[in-house]
C-alpha positions as CSV (number, residue, x, y, z in Angstrom):
1,Q,10.5,-8.3,-9.0
2,V,8.0,-6.5,-6.8
3,Q,9.0,-3.6,-4.6
4,L,6.8,-2.7,-1.7
5,A,6.7,0.5,0.3
6,E,4.8,1.1,3.5
7,F,3.6,4.6,4.7
8,G,1.7,6.0,7.6
9,G,3.4,4.5,10.6
10,G,3.8,6.6,13.7
11,S,2.9,7.0,17.4
12,V,-0.6,6.9,18.8
13,Q,-2.3,6.6,22.2
14,A,-4.1,3.4,23.2
15,G,-7.6,3.3,21.7
16,G,-6.5,5.4,18.7
17,S,-6.4,4.5,15.0
18,L,-3.8,4.4,12.3
19,R,-4.0,3.5,8.6
20,L,-1.1,1.9,6.8
21,P,-1.0,2.2,3.0
22,C,1.4,0.0,1.0
23,A,2.3,0.8,-2.6
24,A,3.6,-1.9,-4.9
25,S,5.8,-1.2,-7.9
26,G,7.8,-3.2,-10.4
27,R,4.9,-5.3,-11.6
28,T,1.2,-5.5,-11.0
29,V,0.2,-7.3,-7.8
30,S,-3.4,-7.8,-8.9
31,Y,-3.1,-11.6,-8.9
32,Y,-0.9,-11.7,-5.7
33,A,-2.2,-12.4,-2.2
34,M,-1.3,-9.4,-0.1
35,G,-0.8,-9.3,3.6
36,W,0.6,-7.5,6.7
37,F,3.1,-9.0,9.1
38,R,4.5,-7.5,12.3
39,Q,7.5,-8.0,14.4
40,S,8.6,-6.7,17.8
41,P,11.7,-7.4,19.8
42,E,9.8,-9.8,22.0
43,K,8.1,-11.8,19.3
44,A,8.8,-13.5,16.0
45,R,7.3,-12.1,12.8
46,E,3.7,-12.9,12.5
47,C,1.0,-12.5,9.9
48,V,-1.8,-10.3,11.2
49,A,-3.9,-10.0,8.1
50,S,-4.1,-11.1,4.5
51,I,-6.3,-10.7,1.5
52,R,-6.7,-12.8,-1.7
53,W,-6.1,-11.2,-5.0
54,S,-9.9,-10.9,-5.6
55,G,-10.4,-9.3,-2.3
56,G,-13.1,-11.8,-1.5
57,S,-11.3,-13.7,1.2
58,T,-9.4,-12.3,4.2
59,Y,-7.6,-13.7,7.2
60,Y,-7.0,-12.1,10.6
61,A,-4.9,-13.2,13.5
62,D,-7.0,-13.7,16.6
63,S,-5.2,-10.9,18.4
64,V,-6.4,-8.3,15.9
65,K,-9.8,-9.7,14.8
66,G,-12.5,-7.1,15.0
67,R,-10.0,-4.2,15.3
68,F,-8.0,-4.4,12.0
69,T,-9.2,-4.4,8.5
70,V,-7.2,-5.2,5.4
71,S,-8.3,-4.0,1.9
72,R,-6.8,-3.5,-1.5
73,E,-7.2,-1.4,-4.6
74,N,-5.8,-3.5,-7.5
75,A,-6.2,-0.7,-10.0
76,K,-3.8,1.4,-7.9
77,N,-1.5,-1.5,-6.9
78,K,-2.1,-0.7,-3.2
79,V,-3.1,-2.5,-0.1
80,Y,-4.2,-1.0,3.2
81,L,-4.3,-1.9,6.9
82,Q,-6.8,0.0,9.0
83,M,-6.0,-0.4,12.7
84,N,-8.6,0.7,15.3
85,S,-8.7,0.4,19.1
86,L,-5.0,0.1,19.2
87,K,-3.3,-1.5,22.2
88,P,0.2,-1.2,23.5
89,E,0.8,-4.8,22.5
90,D,0.2,-3.8,18.9
91,T,3.5,-1.9,19.0
92,A,5.8,-3.4,16.3
93,V,7.3,-2.9,12.9
94,Y,4.6,-3.6,10.3
95,F,5.6,-5.1,7.0
96,C,3.6,-5.2,3.8
97,A,3.9,-8.6,2.0
98,A,3.0,-9.9,-1.5
99,Q,2.8,-13.6,-2.3
100,P,2.6,-14.7,-6.0
101,V,-0.1,-17.2,-6.9
102,G,1.2,-20.7,-6.4
103,S,4.3,-19.6,-4.4
104,S,5.1,-20.1,-0.8
105,N,7.5,-17.2,-0.8
106,Y,6.8,-13.5,0.0
107,Y,8.1,-10.2,-1.0
108,F,8.4,-7.8,1.9
109,G,8.6,-4.0,2.3
110,Q,11.1,-2.2,4.5
111,G,8.6,-1.9,7.4
112,A,6.9,0.9,9.2
113,Q,7.1,1.5,13.0
114,V,3.9,1.6,14.9
115,T,4.1,2.6,18.6
116,V,1.1,2.6,20.9
117,S,1.4,4.3,24.2
118,T,-0.7,4.1,27.3
């Protein structure tokens, strides 16, 4: 089993930045794809960014492309989401996710609230 814990959520004004770290425990996630999902009351949960185990391949949703950056430190069992130029529509609960190689299932953290005000 993998346990994931997000940190660093909070409130920020539009145009500001936040960095969300996620720490994995229970087993190494070096060979897992890692990602970030978000969910708000108005929208279904969506994947906003993901990174392959090697760190060489990333995915970003169109809504965050050019503003968010996902990265990982396999030696520390951590993954990060750097969010810049934040907009009010980025307000959501952000979930760290881990996907084992060959699996279609995800492990999720408990979520971190990000609120962007005008």
